[in-house]
DRENZA-630123 format. One record per residue (C-alpha): residue in one letter; x, y, z. Coordinates in nm, 4 decimals. Layout:
REM residues N
(a,(X,Y,Z)),
...
This chain:
REM residues 222
(x,(1.4561,9.7219,9.6832)),
(x,(1.4278,9.9419,9.9770)),
(x,(1.8460,10.0506,9.8271)),
(x,(1.7269,10.0545,9.4965)),
(x,(1.9693,9.8347,9.3694)),
(x,(2.0502,9.5781,9.1533)),
(x,(2.1479,9.2638,9.3018)),
(x,(2.4480,9.1193,9.1541)),
(x,(2.5296,8.7176,9.2041)),
(x,(2.8644,8.6124,9.1545)),
(x,(2.9403,8.2851,9.2981)),
(x,(2.8756,8.0453,9.0381)),
(x,(2.7956,7.7829,9.2568)),
(x,(2.5012,7.9824,9.3808)),
(x,(2.3881,8.0587,9.0026)),
(x,(2.3925,7.7193,8.8677)),
(x,(2.2658,7.5411,9.1841)),
(x,(2.5874,7.3435,9.3233)),
(x,(2.7180,7.3063,9.6551)),
(x,(2.8861,7.5881,9.8034)),
(x,(3.1602,7.4526,10.0244)),
(x,(3.2391,7.7318,10.2210)),
(x,(2.9338,7.9130,10.2859)),
(x,(2.8064,7.5275,10.3825)),
(x,(3.0906,7.5083,10.6062)),
(x,(3.1058,7.8821,10.7881)),
(x,(2.7251,7.8225,10.8502)),
(x,(2.8350,7.4952,10.9892)),
(x,(3.0905,7.5619,11.2151)),
(x,(3.2991,7.4112,11.0112)),
(x,(3.7265,7.5077,10.9920)),
(x,(3.7996,7.5237,10.6414)),
(x,(4.1882,7.3664,10.6269)),
(x,(4.2792,7.5476,10.2974)),
(x,(4.1164,7.8513,10.0887)),
(x,(4.2515,7.7035,9.7037)),
(x,(4.1617,7.3681,9.7660)),
(x,(3.7928,7.4964,9.8823)),
(x,(3.8123,7.6856,9.5141)),
(x,(3.9475,7.4076,9.3613)),
(x,(3.6384,7.2183,9.5047)),
(x,(3.4066,7.4354,9.4113)),
(x,(3.5684,7.4742,9.0955)),
(x,(3.5452,7.0695,9.0448)),
(x,(3.1925,7.0964,9.1068)),
(x,(3.0909,7.3022,8.8587)),
(x,(3.2494,7.0025,8.6222)),
(x,(3.0691,6.7286,8.7845)),
(x,(3.0134,6.5465,9.1280)),
(x,(3.3020,6.5948,9.4084)),
(x,(3.3754,6.2764,9.5897)),
(x,(3.3243,6.3013,10.0206)),
(x,(3.4537,6.1268,10.2964)),
(x,(3.3193,6.1349,10.5985)),
(x,(3.3952,6.0415,10.9744)),
(x,(3.0615,6.1299,11.0885)),
(x,(2.7243,6.0183,11.0202)),
(x,(2.5556,6.2108,10.6616)),
(x,(2.2017,6.2795,10.7582)),
(x,(1.9491,6.3451,10.5206)),
(x,(2.0518,6.3745,10.1216)),
(x,(2.3306,6.4917,9.9603)),
(x,(2.3857,6.8415,9.7705)),
(x,(2.4124,6.8757,9.4281)),
(x,(2.7518,6.8706,9.2981)),
(x,(2.9311,6.6145,9.5979)),
(x,(2.8927,6.1953,9.5997)),
(x,(2.9769,5.9848,9.8318)),
(x,(3.0683,5.7149,9.5295)),
(x,(3.3705,5.6852,9.3530)),
(x,(3.6994,5.8837,9.3918)),
(x,(3.8923,6.1940,9.1971)),
(x,(4.1933,6.4058,9.2162)),
(x,(3.9792,6.6358,9.4200)),
(x,(3.7583,6.5804,9.7189)),
(x,(3.6144,6.6568,10.0638)),
(x,(3.7404,6.4920,10.3747)),
(x,(3.5030,6.5793,10.7092)),
(x,(3.6742,6.5092,10.9856)),
(x,(3.9118,6.5969,11.3331)),
(x,(4.1967,6.4078,11.1673)),
(x,(4.4687,6.5018,10.9213)),
(x,(4.3510,6.2613,10.6542)),
(x,(4.3897,6.2994,10.2803)),
(x,(4.2483,6.0566,10.0888)),
(x,(4.2294,6.2538,9.7537)),
(x,(4.5197,6.4264,9.5614)),
(x,(4.3937,6.7713,9.6666)),
(x,(4.2132,6.6802,9.9496)),
(x,(3.9768,7.0651,10.1540)),
(x,(3.9599,6.9054,10.4848)),
(x,(3.6368,7.0226,10.7024)),
(x,(3.7326,7.0034,11.0478)),
(x,(3.4585,7.0241,11.3220)),
(x,(3.5285,7.1780,11.6670)),
(x,(3.4268,6.8791,11.8417)),
(x,(3.7416,6.7867,12.0739)),
(x,(3.7775,6.8719,12.4686)),
(x,(4.1722,6.8348,12.6198)),
(x,(4.1784,6.7174,12.9453)),
(x,(4.4973,6.8228,13.1266)),
(x,(4.6779,6.8261,13.3943)),
(x,(4.9656,6.9019,13.5677)),
(x,(5.2865,6.9109,13.8638)),
(x,(5.2638,7.2461,14.0488)),
(x,(5.4495,7.5703,13.8182)),
(x,(5.4321,7.3581,13.4817)),
(x,(5.4957,7.5925,13.2404)),
(x,(5.3118,7.6518,12.8851)),
(x,(5.6293,7.5414,12.6859)),
(x,(5.5695,7.2243,12.8370)),
(x,(5.2247,7.1806,12.7866)),
(x,(5.2664,7.2988,12.4723)),
(x,(5.4778,7.0437,12.3725)),
(x,(5.2752,6.7288,12.5462)),
(x,(4.9447,6.8458,12.3878)),
(x,(5.1800,6.8933,11.9989)),
(x,(5.3251,6.5625,12.0911)),
(x,(4.9321,6.3916,12.1429)),
(x,(4.8178,6.5729,11.8154)),
(x,(5.1242,6.4405,11.6143)),
(x,(5.0493,6.0763,11.7445)),
(x,(4.6945,6.0412,11.6474)),
(x,(4.6898,6.2442,11.3408)),
(x,(4.4642,6.5168,11.4686)),
(x,(4.3928,6.8643,11.3372)),
(x,(4.4632,7.1600,11.6169)),
(x,(4.1958,7.3628,11.5126)),
(x,(3.9763,7.0608,11.5990)),
(x,(3.9838,7.1541,11.9832)),
(x,(3.7260,7.3468,12.1138)),
(x,(3.8058,7.3574,12.4968)),
(x,(4.0243,7.2539,12.7768)),
(x,(3.9661,7.1536,13.1295)),
(x,(4.1349,7.0146,13.4353)),
(x,(4.0392,7.0311,13.7748)),
(x,(3.9711,7.3557,14.0046)),
(x,(4.2840,7.2850,14.2187)),
(x,(4.4811,7.4186,13.8744)),
(x,(4.2472,7.7297,13.8356)),
(x,(4.5466,7.9546,13.9287)),
(x,(4.8241,7.7146,13.7363)),
(x,(4.9793,7.9984,13.5506)),
(x,(5.1568,7.7952,13.2494)),
(x,(4.7910,7.5935,13.1972)),
(x,(4.6179,7.9301,13.1836)),
(x,(4.9129,8.0638,12.9532)),
(x,(4.8838,7.7750,12.7444)),
(x,(4.4943,7.7630,12.6690)),
(x,(4.5576,8.1815,12.6126)),
(x,(4.8101,8.1386,12.3721)),
(x,(4.5629,7.8650,12.1741)),
(x,(4.2690,8.0898,12.2287)),
(x,(4.0797,7.7333,12.4137)),
(x,(3.8099,7.8656,12.6787)),
(x,(3.9221,7.6352,13.0217)),
(x,(3.6892,7.4958,13.2230)),
(x,(3.7548,7.3634,13.6198)),
(x,(3.5873,7.1228,13.7881)),
(x,(3.5593,6.9875,14.1325)),
(x,(3.7308,6.6352,14.2395)),
(x,(3.3009,6.6106,14.2484)),
(x,(3.2646,6.6627,13.9586)),
(x,(3.4807,6.4635,13.8265)),
(x,(3.3939,6.1597,14.0573)),
(x,(3.0755,6.1738,13.8927)),
(x,(3.1983,6.1034,13.5366)),
(x,(3.0807,5.7182,13.3983)),
(x,(3.3423,5.5426,13.2555)),
(x,(3.6388,5.3806,13.2691)),
(x,(3.9755,5.5533,13.3456)),
(x,(4.3564,5.5111,13.3916)),
(x,(4.3909,5.5200,13.7496)),
(x,(4.6740,5.7019,13.9501)),
(x,(4.7401,5.6434,14.2994)),
(x,(4.9196,5.9882,14.3574)),
(x,(4.6620,6.1799,14.1733)),
(x,(4.4157,5.9784,14.3995)),
(x,(4.6177,6.1328,14.7133)),
(x,(4.6514,6.4269,14.5916)),
(x,(4.3500,6.5513,14.4406)),
(x,(4.0510,6.3281,14.5898)),
(x,(3.9992,6.1440,14.2094)),
(x,(4.1842,5.8610,14.0247)),
(x,(4.2390,6.0194,13.7225)),
(x,(4.1846,6.3886,13.6030)),
(x,(4.2409,6.4615,13.2110)),
(x,(3.9970,6.1808,13.1133)),
(x,(3.7670,6.2943,13.3113)),
(x,(3.7849,6.6237,13.2793)),
(x,(3.7927,6.5916,12.8925)),
(x,(3.4569,6.3827,12.8876)),
(x,(3.2521,6.5991,13.0548)),
(x,(2.9987,6.7863,12.7590)),
(x,(3.1975,6.4541,12.5099)),
(x,(3.0802,6.1726,12.4264)),
(x,(3.3491,5.9178,12.4169)),
(x,(3.7283,5.9405,12.4645)),
(x,(3.9591,5.9036,12.1754)),
(x,(4.2520,5.9144,12.3560)),
(x,(4.3615,5.7944,12.6881)),
(x,(4.6244,5.9607,12.9482)),
(x,(4.9329,6.0727,12.8165)),
(x,(5.1781,6.1573,13.0529)),
(x,(5.5230,6.3082,12.9937)),
(x,(5.7326,6.5625,13.1581)),
(x,(5.5137,6.6750,13.4489)),
(x,(5.1587,6.6950,13.1746)),
(x,(4.9102,6.4123,13.1487)),
(x,(4.6925,6.5055,12.8010)),
(x,(4.3379,6.3536,12.7378)),
(x,(4.1228,6.3985,12.4308)),
(x,(3.7498,6.3728,12.4132)),
(x,(3.5136,6.3749,12.1730)),
(x,(3.1809,6.5516,12.1208)),
(x,(2.8826,6.3653,11.9719)),
(x,(2.8579,6.5006,11.5927)),
(x,(2.6403,6.4418,11.2727)),
(x,(2.6800,6.6037,10.9303)),
(x,(2.3485,6.7980,10.8137)),
(x,(2.3427,6.9432,10.4693)),
(x,(2.0035,7.0330,10.4813)),
């Protein structure tokens, strides 16, 4: 009204009061795996209900155009894994994974990248689900670790040995790490700070240790 403009709504899902998957994903912080799949889902929603699968609990009612029943060629999957339950699966990826890292002094970013890539591949996890990285403060000037986090655009947090020792849980102990850092495990404990559960325990290789923890997450459509 202030501009004297005529509003024009061009999104068919909005006009028909159906679920707009791309708009909902953007509002709620999800990464859309594939924009062409998002278009396919939107087109399918205009024709009928599209099946949804989720690794997380769904709180509240489903929006129009989405169902938890049945199957189909086109569908939506919410989670951090690279699951493809439908022929054309649109994956919506929440940023909920914390990457815990440990490394020998002087380890290159390439070695760290290879170690992290290996863990993600072995567990079929999407790199885009990672929210942050963490390690012990003894590694705060470790250039390879800093370069890796910069390359992957991961904010990195460093914790003292006292911070790490205070993390409750059952961890993979190392006498060597205990002697060097003052805490029995770095990567698992660092990953769990701010997260809910450890989903990948300590994995070691080429002087790098990797662990992954996951934040609590629920799916809300309201």
